[in-house]
C-alpha distance (Angstrom), angle and dihedral (degrees) to the residues before:
residue distance angle dihedral
M1 . . .
S2 3.80 . .
Y3 3.78 134.6 .
L4 3.79 136.9 -96.1
I5 3.80 127.7 -121.3
Y6 3.80 106.8 -155.1
G7 3.80 115.7 -162.0
A8 3.79 88.2 24.5
Y9 3.80 94.2 161.3
G10 3.79 94.0 58.2
Y11 3.78 119.4 99.9
T12 3.80 96.5 -97.5
G13 3.79 93.1 33.1
Q14 3.81 90.0 60.1
L15 3.80 91.6 48.6
I16 3.81 89.7 51.7
A17 3.80 91.5 48.2
Q18 3.79 90.4 50.0
R19 3.80 91.9 49.2
A20 3.81 90.6 47.8
V21 3.80 91.6 54.6
E22 3.82 91.6 45.9
T23 3.81 88.1 52.4
G24 3.81 92.2 51.9
H25 3.80 97.0 -105.6
E26 3.80 123.9 136.3
P27 3.81 105.4 -154.0
L28 3.77 125.1 179.4
L29 3.81 112.2 -115.1
A30 3.79 123.7 -143.4
G31 3.79 144.2 171.6
R32 3.78 141.2 132.3
N33 3.84 99.0 -99.7
A34 3.80 106.2 82.6
G35 3.81 96.7 -167.8
A36 3.79 96.2 47.8
L37 3.79 91.6 43.5
E38 3.80 93.7 50.7
A39 3.80 91.0 51.2
V40 3.81 92.9 54.0
A41 3.80 93.8 42.0
S42 3.79 89.8 51.7
T43 3.80 92.2 48.7
F44 3.80 92.5 54.7
D45 3.83 96.9 30.7
L46 3.80 91.4 -124.0
P47 3.82 131.9 141.1
S48 3.79 118.2 -104.4
R49 3.79 142.4 -166.5
V50 3.80 125.9 -156.8
V51 3.80 109.4 -139.2
A52 3.80 136.9 144.7
L53 3.78 123.1 -144.2
D54 3.80 92.0 -117.4
E55 3.83 92.0 56.5
L56 3.79 92.1 88.0
S57 3.80 101.8 177.4
R58 3.80 92.1 42.4
L59 3.81 91.7 47.3
Q60 3.79 91.9 50.1
S61 3.79 90.1 48.9
V62 3.81 91.7 53.2
L63 3.81 92.3 45.9
G64 3.80 88.2 52.0
E65 3.80 88.2 66.5
V66 3.82 94.5 61.7
E67 3.77 141.3 47.7
A68 3.81 96.9 -136.2
V69 3.80 143.3 7.5
I70 3.80 130.3 -140.8
H71 3.79 101.0 -152.7
C72 3.83 111.3 -151.7
A73 3.81 103.5 161.2
G74 3.80 112.7 107.6
P75 2.93 165.5 -139.7
F76 3.78 76.8 72.8
V77 3.79 94.0 -161.5
H78 3.83 84.3 75.7
T79 3.81 101.4 33.6
A80 3.80 108.7 33.3
G81 3.81 95.4 72.2
P82 3.82 97.7 56.6
M83 3.80 92.9 43.5
A84 3.83 95.3 45.8
A85 3.82 91.6 46.6
A86 3.80 90.5 52.2
C87 3.81 90.3 47.9
I88 3.79 91.8 52.9
E89 3.80 89.8 49.6
T90 3.83 93.5 50.4
G91 3.82 98.2 36.7
T92 3.81 92.4 -114.9
H93 3.81 120.2 149.3
Y94 3.81 112.1 -117.6
L95 3.80 124.9 -142.4
D96 3.80 127.6 166.1
I97 3.80 141.0 171.9
T98 3.79 99.3 -129.1
G99 3.77 127.0 139.3
E100 3.82 94.5 -174.6
I101 3.81 115.2 124.7
P102 3.85 95.4 -148.5
V103 3.80 89.6 56.5
F104 3.80 93.4 51.9
E105 3.80 90.2 48.1
A106 3.81 93.5 47.9
L107 3.80 94.7 48.2
A108 3.81 91.7 45.7
D109 3.81 87.2 57.6
W110 3.83 88.3 59.0
D111 3.80 92.7 57.0
V112 3.81 96.6 109.5
V113 3.79 96.7 47.4
A114 3.81 91.6 45.3
E115 3.80 89.8 49.4
K116 3.80 90.4 53.2
R117 3.81 91.4 50.5
E118 3.83 90.9 44.9
V119 3.80 90.4 -122.2
M120 3.80 123.9 142.8
L121 3.80 117.4 -135.9
L122 3.81 106.6 -162.2
P123 3.81 114.7 167.1
G124 3.79 122.5 174.9
I125 3.79 99.9 41.3
G126 3.80 93.5 151.3
F127 3.79 133.4 67.7
D128 3.80 81.1 -56.6
V129 3.06 99.6 89.4
V130 3.81 116.8 -19.0
P131 3.83 101.9 93.5
T132 3.80 96.3 38.8
D133 3.80 93.8 44.5
C134 3.79 93.1 48.5
L135 3.82 93.5 47.8
A136 3.80 90.8 47.4
R137 3.81 91.7 51.2
L138 3.81 92.5 46.1
L139 3.80 92.6 53.9
S140 3.79 93.3 41.2
D141 3.80 90.9 53.3
E142 3.81 88.2 53.3
M143 3.81 92.7 46.9
P144 3.82 108.8 29.3
S145 3.80 89.7 172.4
A146 3.84 93.3 61.3
T147 3.79 113.9 134.0
T148 3.81 100.5 -179.9
L149 3.80 131.8 48.0
E150 3.80 125.9 -173.1
L151 3.79 123.0 -173.6
A152 3.81 129.5 -176.1
V153 3.80 131.4 -175.7
Y154 3.78 134.4 -164.7
G155 3.77 127.5 -174.9
S156 3.77 139.1 173.0
G157 3.77 124.6 -164.4
G158 3.80 107.2 73.6
L159 3.80 136.0 -98.9
S160 3.78 130.6 -79.0
K161 3.80 125.0 -126.1
G162 3.79 89.7 -109.1
T163 3.79 93.0 53.7
L164 3.78 92.5 48.6
N165 3.80 91.3 48.4
S166 3.80 89.7 53.2
V167 3.82 89.4 49.9
I168 3.81 89.5 52.2
E169 3.81 90.7 47.6
H170 3.81 90.8 58.3
A171 3.82 99.3 30.6
D172 3.81 92.6 111.1
V173 3.81 94.8 53.6
G174 3.80 98.6 79.0
G175 3.77 127.1 -157.4
R176 3.79 131.6 -33.9
V177 3.79 138.3 -168.8
R178 3.79 133.4 176.5
R179 3.79 117.2 -115.5
E180 3.81 124.9 175.8
A181 3.83 88.7 -10.3
E182 3.83 93.5 -55.2
L183 3.79 127.5 109.0
I184 3.79 109.2 -126.1
D185 3.79 131.3 -172.9
V186 3.79 118.7 -116.4
P187 3.79 132.5 168.7
L188 3.80 115.9 -77.2
G189 3.78 108.1 -92.5
W190 3.80 87.9 16.1
T191 3.80 96.9 171.1
T192 3.78 141.1 3.8
R193 3.78 135.4 -153.5
S194 3.80 139.8 164.5
V195 3.81 120.4 -99.5
D196 3.79 128.8 -169.8
F197 3.81 105.4 -136.4
G198 3.78 93.0 -178.1
D199 3.80 98.5 -102.7
S200 3.82 93.6 54.9
S201 3.79 143.8 -25.9
R202 3.78 114.8 -93.7
T203 3.78 135.1 -172.6
V204 3.79 110.3 -112.8
V205 3.79 130.8 -167.0
S206 3.80 127.9 -151.6
I207 3.82 117.1 -101.6
P208 3.83 137.1 179.9
W209 3.85 94.3 -107.2
G210 3.80 123.4 172.3
D211 3.80 92.9 -109.6
L212 3.78 88.7 77.3
V213 3.81 82.8 77.9
T214 3.80 104.7 23.9
A215 3.81 99.6 42.9
H216 3.79 89.9 49.2
H217 3.80 89.0 51.7
S218 3.82 91.3 47.2
T219 3.79 98.4 44.4
G220 3.81 110.4 16.0
I221 3.81 89.2 -133.1
P222 3.82 106.5 155.1
N223 3.83 100.9 -152.0
I224 3.81 117.7 54.7
S225 3.80 133.3 165.3
V226 3.80 126.3 177.8
Y227 3.81 126.0 -161.2
V228 3.79 138.3 -172.2
A229 3.79 126.9 -154.2
L230 3.80 110.8 -117.8
P231 3.80 134.6 169.9
P232 3.82 117.8 -116.5
L233 3.82 91.8 -92.5
G234 3.80 90.6 54.1
R235 3.78 92.3 50.1
L236 3.80 89.3 49.8
A237 3.82 89.7 52.2
F238 3.81 89.0 54.6
R239 3.80 91.6 53.7
L240 3.80 91.6 47.3
G241 3.80 90.1 47.4
E242 3.79 90.3 57.9
S243 3.80 91.5 56.5
L244 3.81 91.7 45.4
K245 3.81 96.8 50.2
P246 3.82 95.4 112.7
L247 3.80 90.8 52.7
L248 3.82 93.0 44.7
A249 3.81 89.2 54.5
W250 3.83 90.8 63.8
P251 3.85 106.3 108.0
P252 3.84 96.3 -144.7
L253 3.82 90.1 55.0
K254 3.80 91.7 48.7
T255 3.79 89.9 51.6
F256 3.80 92.1 47.7
L257 3.80 93.1 49.7
Q258 3.80 93.2 46.9
R259 3.80 91.8 49.9
A260 3.79 89.5 48.3
V261 3.81 89.9 53.1
D262 3.81 91.0 50.0
Y263 3.80 92.5 48.5
W264 3.78 104.4 38.3
L265 3.77 109.1 27.6
E266 3.79 128.9 75.7
N267 3.78 125.8 -142.1
P268 3.82 117.1 -117.3
S269 3.81 111.1 -80.0
A270 3.79 125.8 -125.7
E271 3.81 88.6 -105.3
T272 3.80 91.1 52.5
R273 3.79 91.1 50.2
E274 3.79 90.8 48.3
R275 3.81 91.7 53.6
G276 3.79 95.1 42.3
E277 3.78 129.0 92.5
T278 3.78 140.9 -176.8
R279 3.78 130.7 -139.3
V280 3.79 128.2 -169.3
W281 3.81 129.4 -168.1
A282 3.79 124.8 -168.1
S283 3.79 132.5 -178.6
V284 3.80 133.7 177.6
R285 3.78 126.2 -165.9
G286 3.78 132.3 -165.7
A287 3.79 128.3 -141.1
S288 3.81 92.2 -97.3
G289 3.81 93.4 50.1
E290 3.81 101.4 -98.6
R291 3.81 112.1 145.6
R292 3.82 142.5 -162.9
T293 3.81 121.1 -166.3
A294 3.80 134.7 -178.1
R295 3.79 139.7 171.9
L296 3.77 134.6 -149.6
T297 3.80 131.5 -163.5
G298 3.76 126.2 -164.6
P299 3.78 147.7 150.9
E300 3.79 125.1 -61.7
A301 3.81 112.4 -60.4
Y302 3.83 100.1 -103.5
T303 3.79 92.0 43.9
F304 3.80 87.2 48.4
T305 3.80 90.0 51.7
A306 3.80 94.1 50.1
R307 3.78 91.3 51.2
T308 3.79 96.3 46.2
A309 3.80 94.1 45.0
V310 3.79 93.4 51.9
Q311 3.80 91.9 42.5
A312 3.80 89.4 52.6
A313 3.80 92.6 48.1
G314 3.79 88.9 50.9
R315 3.80 90.6 53.6
V316 3.79 90.1 51.5
M317 3.80 90.3 50.9
D318 3.82 88.1 51.4
G319 3.81 90.6 55.6
T320 3.81 101.0 -95.7
A321 3.79 104.3 128.5
P322 3.82 115.4 119.6
S323 3.77 110.6 -160.7
G324 3.79 126.5 -113.5
F325 3.79 129.3 32.4
Q326 3.80 111.5 -22.9
T327 3.77 140.8 175.3
P328 3.81 123.1 -146.3
S329 3.80 92.1 -97.4
T330 3.81 96.6 44.3
A331 3.81 90.7 48.2
F332 3.80 99.6 42.5
G333 3.81 107.4 9.2
P334 3.83 132.4 -104.0
S335 3.82 91.8 -75.2
F336 3.82 91.7 64.0
A337 3.82 92.9 95.7
T338 3.80 93.6 52.9
D339 3.80 90.8 50.2
I340 3.81 87.5 67.9
E341 3.80 118.1 99.6
G342 3.81 112.1 -99.8
V343 3.81 96.7 15.8
E344 3.80 122.4 124.5
R345 3.79 130.0 179.2
S346 3.79 128.5 -155.9
R347 3.80 136.9 -178.8
I348 3.76 127.1 -128.6
A349 3.79 116.9 -137.3
Q350 3.80 110.9 -118.9
């Protein structure tokens, strides 16, 4: 049996399908748009199935043809539930590329039922959150007594329409951090600091990244903050976004902005992805101040995601799929990120 790529005609879905073919895999492609799906299936000479997430019996029938699904159709806060529920019903392993905190929380709540059905629920198998989760687990394994984890990410290469639409979907939520094992709300862009990513030091700003859920699950560390490197204009946009939260919560405005993104903006080109890069920094600290720090460099974020998603699907096909809710590092170990083509890890002397 093979695996399914759902949402295969989306920007990232197509990159994953391309990577799968380059790797020698023959996944089944699926989605609700027949015309768009047929075009992608024809391009890669792969089989396809037209199915919408609300066509329950049809969806379960399609999932019955495969061992696992890479779910690529977002915003995942709306789509992950129906797909994961169908996977649990059919005994199909679930993987997705989300970075949305509510999705991680919801799927973690299904851990027991997924365990009973011997189904793996593995969200965040892309740049969100593979490199950060694996670095966090690596450092936590070296310092089991760590009480604080800080993570920071930097990327060049642009954002896809799907990513921007997910940002718009959650723009009214604000910031979050984990303190004493609890997720707490903070203002968007709550704090800044400087991080040495290896090539240069950059100013980073706190964000509600998925590791606030996944890294806690992977490591048990009770205090977690995640940051992203942004230019001054980006940090200003965060501060303005905090003051505009009530307006950004208005559904008609969300719809307008998402349609504007779909109509006006272009996805990153192949040349942009080729030039782009990602950098990740992670640091853990114990109660007495001892610290461990590491860095990771890799390809541009969407290229990174395609490689990690296909690598993960390959591991599932090889029999590596622990049941229940998983993170990349609990499913495949902290070295999973460095097994990806183009990824290098380094330590920082303390």
